[in-house]
C-alpha positions, 0 to 999 in steps of 0.5 A: 741503356735501359738496364743501367737506368733500371739498376740505378733506380733499384740500387740508389745507395750503391750508385751513391757510394760509387759516386762518392768513391769516385770523387774521393779518388779524384780529390786525393790525387789532385791534392797529392799532385798539388802538394808536389810530392811525387812517388814513383813505382819501382819500375819507374825508378829503374827507368830513371836510374838507367837514364842517369838518376841519382839515388839517395838512401835515407836509412841509417848507415847500418841499414844501407850496409845491409842492402841498398840500390846500386850506386845509392849514396847513403844520406840518413834523413837526419843529416839531409839538411847538412849534406845539401851541398854534396847533393847540389851537384845533382840538381840537374839530374832526377833524384830518387829518395829511398827509405824503408817503406816510403814514408820518410822519403815524402819528408825528404822530397819536400825538403829537397824541392824547397832546396831547388831540386825540381825533379826529386821523387820518392820510391813508393813503398821504399826498399820494401817494395824494391825487394819485393819486386825482386830488383837487385840490391847490393850489400855493404859486405866485401865478397872474396873473389874465387882464386883459380 
């Protein structure tokens, strides 16, 4: 214990920097939680999807056809308010919003929560994080089956 006190006495600026960093971390986490925006990692999203969560892809239809999460519904972000009725049947299930990098999904989650979706989540890092984790992606192209 004496060594810690000696270190603190010899390095007050390091101790101050550590304390400020700690409080900034706590403040940013509390602010994020208070805003109601919850982003989940890809591994948590997989668990929710396995437990019957719905996935909406906020990217353009072209980006969706190039590759998307299995069973993800294409709902481009600019069409989200118009398609709330379609999504209303999933109000009781967790809903995961996916975009390219996780930025647009924050706006969508806010809109969804205001519409009454209590368990709406955003995929942290979006499709970029999903593919980086090596998780499965479905393309819109139809593949030909091999004939025997």
